[in-house]
SEGU-745454 format. One record per atom (N, C-alpha, C): residue number from 1; residue in three letters; atom name; x negated, y negated, z. Coordinates in steps of 0.1 Angstrom, whole numbers. Atoms other than C-alpha are relative to their C-alpha. Layout:
// residues N
ATOM   resi   resn   name       u       v       w
ATOM    NUM    ala     CA       X       Y       Z
...
***
This chain:
// residues 166
ATOM   resi   resn   name       u       v       w
ATOM      1    unk      N      -1       9      11
ATOM      1    unk     CA    -364     -35     820
ATOM      1    unk      C     -12       2     -10
ATOM      2    unk      N      13      -2       7
ATOM      2    unk     CA    -400     -28     810
ATOM      2    unk      C       3      14      -8
ATOM      3    unk      N      -2     -13       5
ATOM      3    unk     CA    -389       8     802
ATOM      3    unk      C      10      -2     -13
ATOM      4    unk      N      -9       3      12
ATOM      4    unk     CA    -360      -5     778
ATOM      4    unk      C      -8      -6     -11
ATOM      5    unk      N       8       7       9
ATOM      5    unk     CA    -384     -28     762
ATOM      5    unk      C     -10       9      -8
ATOM      6    unk      N      10      -9       6
ATOM      6    unk     CA    -410      -1     755
ATOM      6    unk      C       7      12      -8
ATOM      7    unk      N      -6     -12       6
ATOM      7    unk     CA    -386      27     746
ATOM      7    unk      C      10      -4     -11
ATOM      8    unk      N     -10       3       9
ATOM      8    unk     CA    -359       9     726
ATOM      8    unk      C      -4     -12      -9
ATOM      9    unk      N       1      11       8
ATOM      9    unk     CA    -368     -26     714
ATOM      9    unk      C     -13       1      -9
ATOM     10    unk      N      12      -1       9
ATOM     10    unk     CA    -404     -21     702
ATOM     10    unk      C       2      11     -11
ATOM     11    unk      N      -2      -9      11
ATOM     11    unk     CA    -395      11     682
ATOM     11    unk      C      10      -5     -10
ATOM     12    unk      N     -10       6      10
ATOM     12    unk     CA    -365      -7     666
ATOM     12    unk      C      -7     -10      -8
ATOM     13    unk      N       7      11       7
ATOM     13    unk     CA    -386     -37     657
ATOM     13    unk      C     -10       7     -10
ATOM     14    unk      N       9      -7       9
ATOM     14    unk     CA    -412     -13     642
ATOM     14    unk      C       6       6     -12
ATOM     15    unk      N      -8      -6      11
ATOM     15    unk     CA    -386       6     622
ATOM     15    unk      C       5     -11     -10
ATOM     16    unk      N      -5      10       8
ATOM     16    unk     CA    -371     -26     609
ATOM     16    unk      C     -11      -6      -9
ATOM     17    unk      N      11       5       8
ATOM     17    unk     CA    -405     -40     598
ATOM     17    unk      C      -6      11     -10
ATOM     18    unk      N       4     -10       9
ATOM     18    unk     CA    -415      -7     583
ATOM     18    unk      C      10       1     -12
ATOM     19    unk      N     -10      -1      11
ATOM     19    unk     CA    -382      -5     563
ATOM     19    unk      C      -1     -13      -9
ATOM     20    unk      N       2      11       9
ATOM     20    unk     CA    -388     -41     551
ATOM     20    unk      C     -12       1     -10
ATOM     21    unk      N      12      -1       9
ATOM     21    unk     CA    -423     -33     538
ATOM     21    unk      C       3      11     -11
ATOM     22    unk      N      -4     -10      10
ATOM     22    unk     CA    -410      -2     520
ATOM     22    unk      C       9      -6     -10
ATOM     23    unk      N     -10       6      10
ATOM     23    unk     CA    -381     -21     504
ATOM     23    unk      C      -8     -10      -8
ATOM     24    unk      N       7      10       8
ATOM     24    unk     CA    -405     -49     493
ATOM     24    unk      C      -8       7     -12
ATOM     25    unk      N       7      -7      11
ATOM     25    unk     CA    -427     -23     474
ATOM     25    unk      C       9       7     -10
ATOM     26    unk      N     -10      -6       9
ATOM     26    unk     CA    -396      -7     459
ATOM     26    unk      C       6     -11      -9
ATOM     27    unk      N      -5      10       9
ATOM     27    unk     CA    -387     -41     443
ATOM     27    unk      C      12      -8       7
ATOM     28    unk      N     -11       7      -7
ATOM     28    unk     CA    -360     -52     468
ATOM     28    unk      C      -6      -9      10
ATOM     29    unk      N       5      10      -9
ATOM     29    unk     CA    -368     -83     487
ATOM     29    unk      C      10      -3      11
ATOM     30    unk      N     -10       1     -11
ATOM     30    unk     CA    -349     -81     520
ATOM     30    unk      C       0     -14       6
ATOM     31    unk      N       1      13      -6
ATOM     31    unk     CA    -363    -114     532
ATOM     31    unk      C       8     -11      -8
ATOM     32    unk      N      -8      10       9
ATOM     32    unk     CA    -349    -134     502
ATOM     32    unk      C      14       3       0
ATOM     33    unk      N     -14      -4      -1
ATOM     33    unk     CA    -317    -114     503
ATOM     33    unk      C       6      -5      12
ATOM     34    unk      N      -6       4     -13
ATOM     34    unk     CA    -312    -122     540
ATOM     34    unk      C       1     -16       0
ATOM     35    unk      N      -1      15       0
ATOM     35    unk     CA    -320    -159     534
ATOM     35    unk      C      11      -5      -9
ATOM     36    unk      N     -12       4       8
ATOM     36    unk     CA    -295    -162     505
ATOM     36    unk      C      13       4       7
ATOM     37    unk      N     -13      -4      -6
ATOM     37    unk     CA    -269    -143     524
ATOM     37    unk      C       4     -10      12
ATOM     38    unk      N      -2       9     -11
ATOM     38    unk     CA    -273    -165     555
ATOM     38    unk      C       3     -14      -4
ATOM     39    unk      N      -2      14       5
ATOM     39    unk     CA    -274    -197     535
ATOM     39    unk      C      15      -1      -5
ATOM     40    unk      N     -14      -1       4
ATOM     40    unk     CA    -240    -187     520
ATOM     40    unk      C       9       0      12
ATOM     41    unk      N      -8      -1     -12
ATOM     41    unk     CA    -226    -180     554
ATOM     41    unk      C       2     -13       8
ATOM     42    unk      N       1      11      -8
ATOM     42    unk     CA    -237    -210     572
ATOM     42    unk      C       1     -14      -7
ATOM     43    unk      N      -2      13       7
ATOM     43    unk     CA    -234    -237     545
ATOM     43    unk      C      15      -3      -2
ATOM     44    unk      N     -14       4       3
ATOM     44    unk     CA    -202    -256     544
ATOM     44    unk      C       2      -8     -12
ATOM     45    unk      N       0       8      13
ATOM     45    unk     CA    -207    -268     508
ATOM     45    unk      C      14       1      -5
ATOM     46    unk      N     -13       1       7
ATOM     46    unk     CA    -175    -278     493
ATOM     46    unk      C      -3      -7     -14
ATOM     47    unk      N       1       7      13
ATOM     47    unk     CA    -171    -288     457
ATOM     47    unk      C       1     -14       1
ATOM     48    unk      N      -2      14       0
ATOM     48    unk     CA    -177    -324     453
ATOM     48    unk      C      10      -4     -10
ATOM     49    unk      N     -11       4       9
ATOM     49    unk     CA    -152    -344     434
ATOM     49    unk      C      -3       1     -15
ATOM     50    unk      N       3      -1      14
ATOM     50    unk     CA    -171    -345     402
ATOM     50    unk      C       0      14      -5
ATOM     51    unk      N      -1     -14       5
ATOM     51    unk     CA    -175    -307     400
ATOM     51    unk      C      15       4      -1
ATOM     52    unk      N     -14      -3       0
ATOM     52    unk     CA    -138    -304     409
ATOM     52    unk      C       7      -6     -12
ATOM     53    unk      N      -7       6      12
ATOM     53    unk     CA    -128    -328     381
ATOM     53    unk      C      -5       7     -12
ATOM     54    unk      N       5      -8      12
ATOM     54    unk     CA    -150    -309     356
ATOM     54    unk      C       8      13      -1
ATOM     55    unk      N      -8     -13      -1
ATOM     55    unk     CA    -133    -276     367
ATOM     55    unk      C      14      -2      -4
ATOM     56    unk      N     -14       3       3
ATOM     56    unk     CA     -99    -291     364
ATOM     56    unk      C       1      -3     -15
ATOM     57    unk      N       0       3      14
ATOM     57    unk     CA    -107    -305     330
ATOM     57    unk      C      -2      13      -8
ATOM     58    unk      N       2     -12       6
ATOM     58    unk     CA    -120    -271     319
ATOM     58    unk      C      13       9      -1
ATOM     59    unk      N     -13      -8      -2
ATOM     59    unk     CA     -88    -254     332
ATOM     59    unk      C      11      -6     -10
ATOM     60    unk      N      -9       7       9
ATOM     60    unk     CA     -67    -280     312
ATOM     60    unk      C      -3       4     -15
ATOM     61    unk      N       4      -3      14
ATOM     61    unk     CA     -87    -273     280
ATOM     61    unk      C       4      14      -3
ATOM     62    unk      N      -4     -15       3
ATOM     62    unk     CA     -82    -235     284
ATOM     62    unk      C      14       2      -1
ATOM     63    unk      N     -15       0       1
ATOM     63    unk     CA     -45    -240     291
ATOM     63    unk      C       5      -5     -13
ATOM     64    unk      N      -4       5      13
ATOM     64    unk     CA     -42    -260     260
ATOM     64    unk      C      -3       9     -11
ATOM     65    unk      N       3     -11      10
ATOM     65    unk     CA     -60    -234     240
ATOM     65    unk      C       8      12       0
ATOM     66    unk      N     -11     -11      -2
ATOM     66    unk     CA     -37    -207     254
ATOM     66    unk      C      12      -3      -7
ATOM     67    unk      N     -13       4       5
ATOM     67    unk     CA      -7    -227     244
ATOM     67    unk      C      -1       0     -16
ATOM     68    unk      N       2       0      14
ATOM     68    unk     CA     -21    -232     208
ATOM     68    unk      C       0      14      -5
ATOM     69    unk      N       0     -14       5
ATOM     69    unk     CA     -28    -195     204
ATOM     69    unk      C      13       7       2
ATOM     70    unk      N     -14      -6      -1
ATOM     70    unk     CA       7    -186     217
ATOM     70    unk      C       8      -5     -12
ATOM     71    unk      N      -7       6      11
ATOM     71    unk     CA      21    -210     191
ATOM     71    unk      C      -4       6     -13
ATOM     72    unk      N       4      -7      12
ATOM     72    unk     CA       0    -195     163
ATOM     72    unk      C       5      14       0
ATOM     73    unk      N      -6     -13       0
ATOM     73    unk     CA      11    -160     174
ATOM     73    unk      C      15       0      -4
ATOM     74    unk      N     -14       1       4
ATOM     74    unk     CA      47    -170     172
ATOM     74    unk      C       2      -3     -15
ATOM     75    unk      N      -1       3      15
ATOM     75    unk     CA      42    -185     137
ATOM     75    unk      C      -3      12      -8
ATOM     76    unk      N       4     -12       7
ATOM     76    unk     CA      24    -154     126
ATOM     76    unk      C      11      11       0
ATOM     77    unk      N     -10     -10      -1
ATOM     77    unk     CA      52    -131     139
ATOM     77    unk      C      12      -4      -9
ATOM     78    unk      N     -11       4       8
ATOM     78    unk     CA      78    -152     122
ATOM     78    unk      C      -3       1     -15
ATOM     79    unk      N       4      -1      15
ATOM     79    unk     CA      59    -152      89
ATOM     79    unk      C       0      15      -3
ATOM     80    unk      N       0     -15       3
ATOM     80    unk     CA      55    -114      92
ATOM     80    unk      C      14       4      -2
ATOM     81    unk      N     -15      -4       0
ATOM     81    unk     CA      93    -110      98
ATOM     81    unk      C       6      -4     -14
ATOM     82    unk      N      -5       5      13
ATOM     82    unk     CA     100    -132      68
ATOM     82    unk      C      -5       8     -12
ATOM     83    unk      N       6      -8      10
ATOM     83    unk     CA      76    -113      47
ATOM     83    unk      C       6      14      -2
ATOM     84    unk      N      -6     -13      -1
ATOM     84    unk     CA      92     -80      57
ATOM     84    unk      C      13      -1      -6
ATOM     85    unk      N     -13       1       5
ATOM     85    unk     CA     126     -93      49
ATOM     85    unk      C       0      -1     -16
ATOM     86    unk      N       2       3      15
ATOM     86    unk     CA     114    -106      14
ATOM     86    unk      C      -3      14      -7
ATOM     87    unk      N       5     -13       6
ATOM     87    unk     CA      98     -71       8
ATOM     87    unk      C      12       9      -2
ATOM     88    unk      N     -11      -8       0
ATOM     88    unk     CA     130     -54      16
ATOM     88    unk      C      10      -4     -11
ATOM     89    unk      N      -8       5      10
ATOM     89    unk     CA     150     -76      -7
ATOM     89    unk      C      -6       3     -14
ATOM     90    unk      N       6      -3      13
ATOM     90    unk     CA     125     -70     -34
ATOM     90    unk      C       2      14      -4
ATOM     91    unk      N      -2     -14       2
ATOM     91    unk     CA     127     -33     -30
ATOM     91    unk      C      15       3      -5
ATOM     92    unk      N     -14      -2       4
ATOM     92    unk     CA     165     -35     -32
ATOM     92    unk      C       3      -5     -14
ATOM     93    unk      N      -1       6      13
ATOM     93    unk     CA     163     -57     -63
ATOM     93    unk      C      -6      10     -11
ATOM     94    unk      N       6     -11       8
ATOM     94    unk     CA     139     -31     -79
ATOM     94    unk      C       8      12      -2
ATOM     95    unk      N      -8     -12       2
ATOM     95    unk     CA     161      -3     -72
ATOM     95    unk      C      13      -3      -8
ATOM     96    unk      N     -11       4       8
ATOM     96    unk     CA     190     -22     -87
ATOM     96    unk      C      -4      -1     -15
ATOM     97    unk      N       5       1      14
ATOM     97    unk     CA     170     -31    -118
ATOM     97    unk      C      -3      13      -5
ATOM     98    unk      N       2     -13       5
ATOM     98    unk     CA     159       5    -121
ATOM     98    unk      C      13       7      -3
ATOM     99    unk      N     -12      -8       3
ATOM     99    unk     CA     194      19    -118
ATOM     99    unk      C       7      -7     -12
ATOM    100    unk      N      -6       7      11
ATOM    100    unk     CA     207      -8    -142
ATOM    100    unk      C      -7       4     -14
ATOM    101    unk      N       7      -4      13
ATOM    101    unk     CA     180       0    -168
ATOM    101    unk      C       3      14      -3
ATOM    102    unk      N      -4     -13       3
ATOM    102    unk     CA     188      37    -164
ATOM    102    unk      C      14       1      -6
ATOM    103    unk      N     -13      -1       6
ATOM    103    unk     CA     224      31    -170
ATOM    103    unk      C       1      -5     -14
ATOM    104    unk      N       1       5      14
ATOM    104    unk     CA     216      10    -201
ATOM    104    unk      C      -6      10      -9
ATOM    105    unk      N       6     -11       8
ATOM    105    unk     CA     194      38    -214
ATOM    105    unk      C      10      10      -3
ATOM    106    unk      N     -10     -10       2
ATOM    106    unk     CA     221      63    -208
ATOM    106    unk      C      11      -4     -11
ATOM    107    unk      N     -10       5       9
ATOM    107    unk     CA     247      41    -226
ATOM    107    unk      C      -5      -1     -14
ATOM    108    unk      N       6       0      13
ATOM    108    unk     CA     223      37    -256
ATOM    108    unk      C       0      14      -6
ATOM    109    unk      N       1     -13       5
ATOM    109    unk     CA     218      74    -258
ATOM    109    unk      C      14       6      -4
ATOM    110    unk      N     -14      -5       4
ATOM    110    unk     CA     255      81    -257
ATOM    110    unk      C       5      -6     -13
ATOM    111    unk      N      -5       7      12
ATOM    111    unk     CA     261      55    -284
ATOM    111    unk      C      -7       7     -12
ATOM    112    unk      N       7      -7      11
ATOM    112    unk     CA     234      72    -306
ATOM    112    unk      C       6      14      -2
ATOM    113    unk      N      -6     -13       2
ATOM    113    unk     CA     250     106    -300
ATOM    113    unk      C      13      -1      -7
ATOM    114    unk      N     -14       1       5
ATOM    114    unk     CA     284      94    -309
ATOM    114    unk      C       0      -5     -15
ATOM    115    unk      N       1       3      13
ATOM    115    unk     CA     272      80    -342
ATOM    115    unk      C      -2      11      -9
ATOM    116    unk      N       3     -11      10
ATOM    116    unk     CA     269     100    -374
ATOM    116    unk      C     -15       2       0
ATOM    117    unk      N      15      -3      -1
ATOM    117    unk     CA     235     117    -376
ATOM    117    unk      C      -8      -8      -9
ATOM    118    unk      N       8       9       9
ATOM    118    unk     CA     225      98    -407
ATOM    118    unk      C      -2     -14       4
ATOM    119    unk      N       1      13      -5
ATOM    119    unk     CA     232      65    -392
ATOM    119    unk      C      -9      -1      12
ATOM    120    unk      N       9       0     -12
ATOM    120    unk     CA     214      73    -359
ATOM    120    unk      C     -14       3      -5
ATOM    121    unk      N      13      -2       5
ATOM    121    unk     CA     185      86    -380
ATOM    121    unk      C      -6     -13      -5
ATOM    122    unk      N       4      13       6
ATOM    122    unk     CA     183      53    -398
ATOM    122    unk      C      -4      -9      11
ATOM    123    unk      N       4       8     -12
ATOM    123    unk     CA     182      35    -365
ATOM    123    unk      C     -12       4       6
ATOM    124    unk      N      11      -6      -8
ATOM    124    unk     CA     157      58    -349
ATOM    124    unk      C     -13      -3      -9
ATOM    125    unk      N      11       2       8
ATOM    125    unk     CA     134      54    -379
ATOM    125    unk      C      -6     -14       1
ATOM    126    unk      N       5      14      -2
ATOM    126    unk     CA     131      16    -372
ATOM    126    unk      C      -6      -2      13
ATOM    127    unk      N       5       1     -14
ATOM    127    unk     CA     121      22    -336
ATOM    127    unk      C     -15       4       1
ATOM    128    unk      N      15      -5      -2
ATOM    128    unk     CA      85      27    -323
ATOM    128    unk      C       1      15       4
ATOM    129    unk      N       0     -14      -3
ATOM    129    unk     CA      75      62    -316
ATOM    129    unk      C       3       2      15
ATOM    130    unk      N      -3      -1     -15
ATOM    130    unk     CA      76      57    -278
ATOM    130    unk      C      15      -2       3
ATOM    131    unk      N     -14       2      -3
ATOM    131    unk     CA     111      43    -279
ATOM    131    unk      C       8      12      -5
ATOM    132    unk      N      -8     -12       6
ATOM    132    unk     CA     124      71    -301
ATOM    132    unk      C      -2      12       9
ATOM    133    unk      N       3     -12      -9
ATOM    133    unk     CA     108      97    -278
ATOM    133    unk      C       8      -2      12
ATOM    134    unk      N      -9       4     -11
ATOM    134    unk     CA     125      80    -249
ATOM    134    unk      C      14       3      -2
ATOM    135    unk      N     -14      -2       2
ATOM    135    unk     CA     159      81    -264
ATOM    135    unk      C       3      15      -3
ATOM    136    unk      N      -2     -14       2
ATOM    136    unk     CA     155     117    -277
ATOM    136    unk      C      -1       9      12
ATOM    137    unk      N       1      -9     -13
ATOM    137    unk     CA     145     130    -243
ATOM    137    unk      C      14       1       8
ATOM    138    unk      N     -12       0      -7
ATOM    138    unk     CA     178     119    -229
ATOM    138    unk      C      13       7      -8
ATOM    139    unk      N     -11      -5       8
ATOM    139    unk     CA     199     134    -258
ATOM    139    unk      C       2      15       3
ATOM    140    unk      N      -2     -14       0
ATOM    140    unk     CA     215     168    -259
ATOM    140    unk      C      -7       6     -12
ATOM    141    unk      N       9      -7      10
ATOM    141    unk     CA     196     193    -280
ATOM    141    unk      C       7       0     -14
ATOM    142    unk      N      -7      -1      12
ATOM    142    unk     CA     223     196    -307
ATOM    142    unk      C      -1     -15      -7
ATOM    143    unk      N       1      14       6
ATOM    143    unk     CA     224     158    -313
ATOM    143    unk      C     -13      -3      -5
ATOM    144    unk      N      14       3       3
ATOM    144    unk     CA     187     156    -313
ATOM    144    unk      C      -4       8     -13
ATOM    145    unk      N       3      -8      12
ATOM    145    unk     CA     185     184    -339
ATOM    145    unk      C       6      -7     -13
ATOM    146    unk      N      -7       6      12
ATOM    146    unk     CA     211     167    -363
ATOM    146    unk      C      -8     -13      -3
ATOM    147    unk      N       6      13       3
ATOM    147    unk     CA     194     133    -360
ATOM    147    unk      C     -14       2      -7
ATOM    148    unk      N      13      -3       6
ATOM    148    unk     CA     159     147    -366
ATOM    148    unk      C       1       7     -14
ATOM    149    unk      N      -1      -6      13
ATOM    149    unk     CA     170     167    -396
ATOM    149    unk      C       3     -10     -11
ATOM    150    unk      N      -3      10      10
ATOM    150    unk     CA     182     135    -413
ATOM    150    unk      C     -11     -12      -1
ATOM    151    unk      N      11       9       1
ATOM    151    unk     CA     149     116    -406
ATOM    151    unk      C     -11       4     -10
ATOM    152    unk      N      10      -4       9
ATOM    152    unk     CA     119     115    -428
ATOM    152    unk      C      -9       9       7
ATOM    153    unk      N       7     -11      -5
ATOM    153    unk     CA      96     145    -423
ATOM    153    unk      C     -12      -5       9
ATOM    154    unk      N      12       5      -7
ATOM    154    unk     CA      66     125    -411
ATOM    154    unk      C       3      -5      13
ATOM    155    unk      N      -5       6     -13
ATOM    155    unk     CA      85     106    -384
ATOM    155    unk      C       5      10       9
ATOM    156    unk      N      -6     -11      -8
ATOM    156    unk     CA     104     137    -373
ATOM    156    unk      C     -11       8       6
ATOM    157    unk      N      12      -9      -5
ATOM    157    unk     CA      71     157    -370
ATOM    157    unk      C      -7      -8      12
ATOM    158    unk      N       6       8     -11
ATOM    158    unk     CA      56     128    -349
ATOM    158    unk      C       8       1      12
ATOM    159    unk      N      -9       0     -11
ATOM    159    unk     CA      85     127    -327
ATOM    159    unk      C       0      13       8
ATOM    160    unk      N       0     -14      -6
ATOM    160    unk     CA      87     165    -322
ATOM    160    unk      C     -13       2       8
ATOM    161    unk      N      12      -2      -6
ATOM    161    unk     CA      50     165    -315
ATOM    161    unk      C      -1      -7      13
ATOM    162    unk      N       0       8     -12
ATOM    162    unk     CA      54     137    -289
ATOM    162    unk      C       8       7      11
ATOM    163    unk      N     -10      -6     -10
ATOM    163    unk     CA      83     155    -273
ATOM    163    unk      C      -6      12       6
ATOM    164    unk      N       6     -13      -5
ATOM    164    unk     CA      64     188    -270
ATOM    164    unk      C     -13      -3       9
ATOM    165    unk      N      12       2      -7
ATOM    165    unk     CA      32     172    -257
ATOM    165    unk      C       1      -5      14
ATOM    166    unk      N      -1       7     -13
ATOM    166    unk     CA      46     155    -227
ATOM    166    unk      C       9       8       9
***
């Protein structure tokens, strides 16, 4: 027994104490760690009723906030879907308006081409330069030449200049 005490127990205690001192100087406090660890193991602390009520109240508040956020998310998704549908309808209407305006422009150009050149020239002289250039761009070259030949030289030159510059 004395042999076991001298060979095993004393060297083990010495090694444990030496390790504790080294750990203490390295910043690790093994005694405090062991005390905290054992206190957690051996204490039968249960949440008292007040702490439990507070925790339950916090859980209810968090669940209510989650429900509110889910509702806001659903509303935002619905609003986004509505906005996308409105945007699609708007794009379709713009396409229809553009195609309708293009058809109206083509009809006006055909009408001007079917008129006599002198009558079309009189109408074109009453238009602004931009309008006249727009209509001349869509005309056939022959019709354009006949109408320009019957217009006043200054206006015809301005229109030709505008046509060639763009």
